[in-house]
N, C-alpha and C positions, 0 to 999 in steps of 0.2 A: 056673423062676422067670418065671412069665408076668405081664406088666405090664398093667394095664387102663388103656386111653388112652380118655379122654373127649373127645367132639366130634369123634372121627376115626373113620371108617369104611373098611373096604376096598372094593375094586372089587367083588368078588363078593358084599358084604352090602348093597349098595346095592340100593333097590328097583327092579323092573322098569321102573317108569315113568320113572325118572331117565336109564336108560339109552335107553329109546324116544325120550325128549324130545331128548337130545342127538343122536341119530341124524336125527330129524325136521329138528332145526336144521340140521345138516350137509347133509342132503339138500336144504333150503331153499337154502343158500348155495350148494350144487354147481350146482343148478339155475339159479339166479340168474346164474352165472358163464357156463354152458352158453349161456344166452339173450343174456346180455351178447356174449359170443363172437359168436354167429349175427346179431346185430343189427350189430356193427362190419362183419363179412362184407357184409351185405346193404347196408349204407351204401356200402362201398368198390365193390362192383358196381354200384350205382346211381350213383354218381359216375362211374366209368369209362364205363359205357354212356351215360348224359346226355352225357358230354362227347364222346364219340365221335359221337353223333347230333348235336351243336350245332357239332362241328368245334373245340372247345376243350378244353384239358387240365384238366377240373375236379378230377380225382383230384390232380394235381400242385399246383394251386392251394390244395386243402385241406390237403395235406402242408404246404406254405410257413407256411399259417397256423397249424397245429399245433406246426410247429417254433419259431415265434417265441415269446418269452416269455408273452405274453397267452394264445397258444394252448395253452400247457401247462398254464395255469390254469383254462382253460376245460376241457380234457380232465379234470384233476383233480375240478374241480366236477361233471363229469358223472359220474364215477366214485363220487363221493360220494353224489350224488343216487340213483345206481342201489343202493348200497349203503342207503340210506335207505328206498328201495322194498322192498328184500327184507325188511328188518327189519319193516316196516310191515304187511307181508303177513304175515309169521311171527305178529306179534301179534294180527292179525285172525281168525286161523285157530283160536286158542286158544278 
């Protein structure tokens, strides 16, 4: 007794283009996350080095700002901006 389902497709029945598109999307987001991580590490190192040169603790000051309620919103807005940029890059490559 086989039932015919309309509108549903199994994963192995999907066209190859759908799978490659989802892989490309996942690859773009993975690449964006890696770039974001590298950017954060770079900023941390820059603040540490500049603080050591100037004789003040810039890294601790930045952490205090980000620990405040406004700093959390700034960090959230930055992450949202990065996600928007990743999405726009994905649309422009189509």
